[in-house]
C-alpha positions as CSV (number, residue, x, y, z in Angstrom):
1,M,-4.9,-26.7,78.5
2,S,-7.2,-23.8,79.4
3,D,-10.5,-23.5,77.5
4,T,-10.5,-19.6,77.9
5,E,-8.6,-18.0,74.8
6,P,-5.6,-15.6,75.9
7,T,-6.8,-12.0,76.0
8,L,-4.9,-9.7,73.7
9,P,-3.4,-6.5,74.6
10,A,-5.8,-3.3,73.6
11,D,-2.4,-1.6,72.6
12,P,-0.1,-4.4,70.9
13,Q,2.6,-1.8,70.3
14,A,2.4,-0.3,74.0
15,Y,2.6,-3.8,75.3
16,V,5.6,-4.7,73.4
17,E,7.4,-1.7,74.5
18,Q,6.3,-2.6,78.2
19,V,8.0,-6.2,77.9
20,M,11.1,-4.6,76.2
21,A,11.2,-2.3,78.9
22,E,11.5,-5.0,81.5
23,I,13.7,-7.2,79.7
24,A,16.2,-4.1,79.6
25,D,16.0,-3.5,83.4
26,E,16.5,-7.0,83.9
27,V,19.5,-7.3,81.6
28,R,20.9,-4.2,83.8
29,L,20.3,-5.7,87.0
30,R,22.2,-8.7,85.8
31,R,24.9,-6.8,84.1
32,A,25.7,-4.9,87.4
33,S,25.8,-8.3,89.5
34,G,28.1,-10.0,87.1
35,D,25.6,-12.8,86.3
36,L,25.8,-11.9,82.6
37,P,29.3,-12.0,81.3
38,P,29.9,-9.8,78.2
39,K,30.8,-12.6,75.9
40,L,27.0,-14.0,76.9
41,E,25.4,-10.9,76.2
42,R,27.1,-10.8,72.8
43,E,25.9,-14.2,72.0
44,L,22.4,-13.4,73.0
45,D,22.5,-10.4,71.0
46,E,23.6,-12.3,67.6
47,L,21.0,-15.2,68.1
48,F,18.1,-12.7,68.7
49,L,19.6,-10.8,65.3
50,A,19.6,-14.1,63.5
51,H,16.3,-15.4,64.5
52,S,14.2,-12.1,64.9
53,P,15.7,-9.5,62.4
54,V,14.6,-6.1,63.8
55,A,14.1,-4.8,60.4
56,G,11.7,-7.1,59.1
57,R,8.4,-5.8,60.7
58,G,9.2,-2.3,61.2
59,G,11.7,-2.6,63.9
60,D,13.5,0.8,65.0
61,L,16.9,1.4,63.1
62,G,18.6,2.6,66.6
63,E,17.9,-1.0,67.8
64,A,19.2,-2.6,64.8
65,L,22.5,-0.1,65.0
66,R,22.8,-1.2,68.6
67,M,23.0,-4.9,67.5
68,V,25.4,-4.1,64.4
69,D,27.7,-2.3,67.4
70,A,27.6,-5.3,69.5
71,A,28.7,-7.5,66.5
72,T,31.5,-5.2,65.4
73,F,34.2,-6.6,67.6
74,I,35.5,-9.8,66.2
75,D,36.9,-11.8,69.1
76,P,40.1,-13.5,67.8
77,V,40.6,-15.6,71.2
78,V,38.6,-18.8,69.9
79,P,37.3,-21.3,72.8
80,V,39.4,-24.4,73.6
81,E,36.7,-26.2,75.8
82,S,36.4,-30.1,74.9
83,E,34.6,-33.3,75.8
84,R,37.9,-35.0,75.3
85,A,40.7,-35.1,77.6
86,A,43.5,-33.9,75.3
87,G,41.4,-32.2,73.4
88,A,41.7,-28.9,75.1
89,V,45.2,-29.2,75.1
90,V,45.2,-29.4,71.6
91,K,42.9,-26.7,70.7
92,K,44.9,-24.3,73.4
93,G,48.1,-25.3,71.5
94,M,46.7,-24.4,68.1
95,R,45.2,-21.1,69.2
96,S,48.6,-20.0,70.6
97,L,50.5,-20.8,67.2
98,L,47.6,-19.0,65.4
99,L,46.5,-16.1,67.5
100,W,48.9,-13.6,66.0
101,Y,47.7,-14.2,62.5
102,V,43.9,-14.8,63.3
103,G,44.3,-11.4,65.7
104,W,45.7,-9.5,62.6
105,I,42.7,-10.5,60.0
106,T,40.0,-10.0,62.8
107,H,41.5,-6.5,63.6
108,Q,41.3,-5.4,59.9
109,M,37.4,-6.9,59.9
110,S,36.8,-5.2,63.2
111,Q,38.0,-1.8,61.9
112,S,36.1,-2.3,58.6
113,S,32.8,-3.0,60.8
114,S,33.3,0.0,62.8
115,A,33.6,2.1,59.8
116,V,30.4,0.8,58.5
117,S,28.7,1.4,62.0
118,R,29.9,4.8,62.2
119,A,28.2,5.7,58.8
120,L,25.1,4.0,59.6
121,H,24.9,5.9,62.6
122,I,25.7,9.3,60.6
123,V,22.4,7.9,58.5
124,D,20.3,7.5,61.4
125,D,21.1,10.9,62.9
126,R,20.4,12.2,59.8
127,L,16.7,10.6,59.7
128,G,16.3,11.8,63.0
129,D,16.8,15.3,62.2
130,L,14.5,15.1,59.3
131,E,11.7,13.4,61.4
132,R,12.1,16.2,63.9
133,Q,12.0,19.1,61.3
134,V,9.0,17.6,59.6
135,E,7.3,16.6,63.3
136,V,7.7,20.8,63.6
137,Q,6.3,21.6,60.2
138,R,3.5,19.0,60.5
139,I,0.5,21.2,61.9
140,P,0.8,24.9,60.9
141,G,-1.8,27.4,61.4
142,A,-2.8,27.4,57.5
143,K,-3.9,23.7,57.7
144,V,-7.3,24.4,59.0
145,V,-9.2,25.7,56.2
146,E,-12.7,26.8,56.8
147,F,-15.3,27.9,54.1
148,P,-17.6,30.4,56.3
149,A,-20.6,29.2,53.9
150,L,-20.1,25.9,54.6
151,H,-18.7,25.5,58.4
152,R,-21.6,26.8,60.1
153,P,-24.4,25.6,62.4
154,D,-27.1,25.5,60.0
155,A,-24.9,23.6,57.3
156,W,-26.9,20.5,55.8
157,W,-24.1,17.9,57.1
158,V,-24.5,18.9,60.7
159,E,-27.6,17.0,61.7
160,P,-26.2,13.5,59.9
161,A,-22.9,14.0,61.4
162,V,-24.2,14.7,65.0
163,A,-26.4,11.8,64.4
164,A,-23.5,9.5,63.4
165,V,-21.9,10.2,66.6
166,A,-24.3,10.8,69.2
167,K,-24.6,7.2,70.3
168,A,-21.0,6.5,70.1
169,P,-19.3,4.1,72.3
170,G,-16.7,6.6,74.4
171,R,-15.8,10.4,74.0
172,V,-16.0,12.4,70.8
173,L,-13.5,14.4,69.4
174,H,-14.2,17.1,67.3
175,A,-10.9,18.5,65.2
176,A,-10.8,21.6,64.3
177,C,-13.7,22.6,66.9
178,G,-13.6,26.5,66.9
179,D,-15.3,27.8,69.3
180,G,-17.2,24.6,69.7
181,W,-20.5,25.1,68.4
182,L,-20.3,21.6,66.8
183,V,-19.3,20.3,70.6
184,R,-22.6,22.0,71.9
185,R,-24.9,20.2,69.3
186,I,-23.2,16.6,70.1
187,D,-23.6,17.2,73.6
188,A,-27.3,18.2,73.2
189,A,-27.9,15.1,71.4
190,G,-26.7,12.8,74.1
191,G,-23.1,12.2,73.3
192,D,-19.8,13.1,75.2
193,A,-17.8,15.6,72.8
194,Y,-15.0,17.7,73.3
195,G,-12.8,19.5,70.8
196,V,-9.6,20.5,69.8
197,D,-8.1,23.3,67.6
198,P,-4.4,24.4,66.8
199,R,-5.8,27.7,66.5
200,A,-5.5,28.6,70.0
201,H,-7.0,32.2,69.9
202,L,-10.1,30.9,68.5
203,V,-10.5,28.5,71.8
204,D,-9.4,31.3,74.1
205,A,-12.0,33.7,72.6
206,A,-15.0,31.0,73.1
207,E,-17.4,31.2,75.9
208,L,-16.5,27.9,77.3
209,G,-19.2,27.3,79.9
210,I,-18.9,23.5,80.7
211,L,-17.6,22.6,77.2
212,D,-14.3,20.9,77.1
213,L,-12.4,22.7,74.2
214,R,-8.3,22.6,74.1
215,G,-6.0,25.0,72.0
216,E,-3.6,22.3,70.7
217,G,-2.6,20.4,67.7
218,V,-4.9,17.2,66.6
219,A,-1.8,14.9,66.1
220,E,0.0,15.7,69.4
221,H,-3.5,15.7,71.0
222,L,-3.9,12.0,69.8
223,R,-0.6,10.9,71.0
224,A,-2.0,11.5,74.5
225,V,-5.1,9.7,74.0
226,A,-5.2,5.8,75.1
227,A,-5.3,3.1,72.5
228,A,-9.5,2.5,71.8
229,G,-10.0,5.7,73.8
230,L,-12.5,7.4,71.6
231,G,-15.8,6.8,70.3
232,G,-16.0,8.9,67.7
233,V,-13.9,11.6,65.6
234,V,-15.3,14.3,63.4
235,L,-12.9,16.1,61.1
236,T,-13.6,19.5,59.7
237,G,-11.8,21.8,57.7
238,I,-8.6,19.9,58.9
239,V,-8.0,17.3,56.3
240,D,-8.8,19.1,53.2
241,G,-5.3,20.6,52.6
242,M,-3.0,18.2,54.1
243,G,-0.5,16.3,51.9
244,G,-0.7,12.2,51.7
245,G,1.9,11.6,54.4
246,E,0.4,14.0,56.8
247,R,-2.9,12.6,56.1
248,T,-1.5,9.0,56.4
249,Q,0.1,9.9,60.0
250,L,-3.2,11.4,61.1
251,L,-5.4,8.7,60.0
252,T,-3.3,6.0,61.3
253,A,-3.3,7.7,64.8
254,I,-7.0,7.9,64.9
255,A,-7.4,4.1,63.8
256,T,-5.5,3.2,66.9
257,R,-7.4,5.4,69.2
258,L,-11.0,4.6,68.0
259,A,-13.0,1.9,69.6
260,P,-14.4,-0.9,67.6
261,G,-17.5,0.1,66.3
262,G,-16.5,3.9,66.7
263,A,-17.3,6.2,64.0
264,L,-15.2,8.6,61.9
265,V,-16.9,11.4,60.3
266,V,-15.4,13.7,57.8
267,H,-16.8,16.6,56.2
268,S,-15.1,18.0,53.3
269,V,-15.0,20.3,50.3
270,S,-15.0,19.6,46.7
271,R,-12.3,20.3,44.3
272,D,-14.3,22.8,42.7
273,A,-15.0,24.6,45.5
274,W,-11.0,24.4,46.9
275,E,-10.1,26.3,43.7
276,A,-13.2,28.5,43.2
277,A,-12.4,32.4,43.4
278,G,-13.9,32.6,46.7
279,A,-11.8,30.0,48.3
280,P,-10.0,31.1,51.9
281,P,-6.1,32.1,51.4
282,E,-5.6,29.0,53.2
283,A,-6.4,26.8,50.4
284,D,-3.4,28.3,48.4
285,L,-1.2,28.1,51.3
286,S,-1.9,24.2,52.1
287,P,0.7,21.7,50.8
288,G,-2.2,19.3,49.5
289,R,-5.8,19.4,48.0
290,P,-9.1,17.6,48.9
291,L,-9.8,14.0,48.2
292,R,-12.7,13.0,46.3
293,A,-15.8,11.4,48.2
294,D,-15.1,8.2,46.1
295,T,-11.5,8.0,47.5
296,W,-12.4,8.5,51.0
297,C,-14.8,5.6,50.5
298,R,-12.2,3.7,49.2
299,L,-9.2,4.4,51.3
300,L,-11.1,3.9,54.8
301,G,-13.3,0.6,53.2
302,D,-9.7,-0.7,52.8
303,S,-8.9,0.1,56.4
304,G,-11.5,-1.6,57.9
305,Y,-14.2,0.9,58.0
306,E,-17.6,0.8,56.6
307,A,-17.8,4.1,54.8
308,V,-20.6,5.8,53.2
309,A,-20.6,9.2,51.2
310,Q,-23.3,11.7,51.2
311,P,-23.1,14.9,48.8
312,G,-24.1,18.1,49.5
313,P,-27.0,19.7,47.6
314,G,-24.8,22.4,45.9
315,G,-22.0,20.2,44.9
316,E,-19.7,22.2,46.9
317,D,-18.9,19.6,49.9
318,F,-19.7,16.2,50.9
319,L,-20.0,14.2,54.2
320,V,-18.2,10.8,54.6
321,T,-19.4,8.5,57.7
322,A,-17.5,5.5,58.5
323,V,-17.6,3.2,61.0
324,R,-14.8,0.9,62.4
325,S,-15.0,-2.6,62.2
326,S,-14.0,-5.0,65.4
327,I,-11.1,-6.3,63.4
328,T,-8.4,-4.0,63.4
329,T,-6.5,-3.9,59.8
330,P,-3.0,-1.8,59.0
331,Y,-3.8,1.5,58.2
332,P,-3.9,2.7,55.4
333,P,-2.7,0.2,52.3
334,S,-3.6,2.3,49.6
335,E,-1.4,5.3,50.7
336,R,1.8,3.1,51.4
C-alpha cells in the first residue's frame, strides 16, 4: 500500500461529469463495434439502478428517466442455458409452451410502463421549462439596489472591506462594481480585484484604464469561474433585494468558487433603511428584503465560514466579513 493519501479533485462535480463522459464514449464505441449487446447493456443499467439509485444523492431526473426507458420493455423470451445436459432442452420446451401466455402478460406490462415513462417525461419537460424561466428572470435590472448615502468611497465600511480582501489568496470579485471605485481601492491596497455588474451601462461609462470591469450578471459570471478560483468576493447592493431561493443559488455558487481561506464580504442595509421613505425605488421592486446581521452570521457559520458582523455608526447598514474554512460543507443548510 502507498503511504501517500489520494489527492481529491478540486471540483468533485466536474470530476464526476468527466468520468461519466468517458464512460459514455466507451459505451458508444463498444455499441458500434458490437461488443455490447443490447441485452447486456440493459442488464448493466438495471444493476446500476438497483445498487446506485440516481435519485438518492441529487441525481439528474433525465438520467433517471433514461434508466426507466431502458427498463420499460419486458423481454418474454427467458434464457434457457443450463449446466445440466437435459436442462436446456426442458427449459426450451417450457418456454415454447408458455411463450404465448407470458408474451401477452409482458406486452400489457410494457404498455403500462411506457405510459408511465411518457408521463414522467412530460413532468421532466415542464420542470425544465420552469427552470429556464426562472433562469431568465433571475437577475433583472432592479436587483441592484444602491443607497447613495451608503454606497460611496468615503463610507465607513469601505476600509474594513478592503482590509478583509487585500491579502486574499487569489483574485477578488466585486459585485456590483458600478464604475469600479472599490476595485481601485482594493488594487491600491495590494489586492488583485476585478468587478462585474449587470448594469452594463455603468461599466461602459466608466473610465476603465487598467481596471477589469465586466458588464454581466453575477450568477452568469460565477458559472464561468473555475472551482476555488477566487480569493475573495465582495457583495454590495446585490443581495439585499434577493428572494431566498436566488440568494441560496448565488451563495452556493460562491462557495464552490471561493478558495479555502478566502474571504466573503457582504455589505447590507438594515430593515429600517430598506423601508424608509428615502429608499431607492428598486427596493419596492425587489422580490425580497435584507437579512439581519445575526441571520447572515448564522447562515454563513452553518456553511463553513467564520463570520463576524460589524454594525454601521448610524444603524442604517452593517458589514459581514466571513472567511471560508478549509473544510467544504454543503450550502446552505439553514435555507434548504
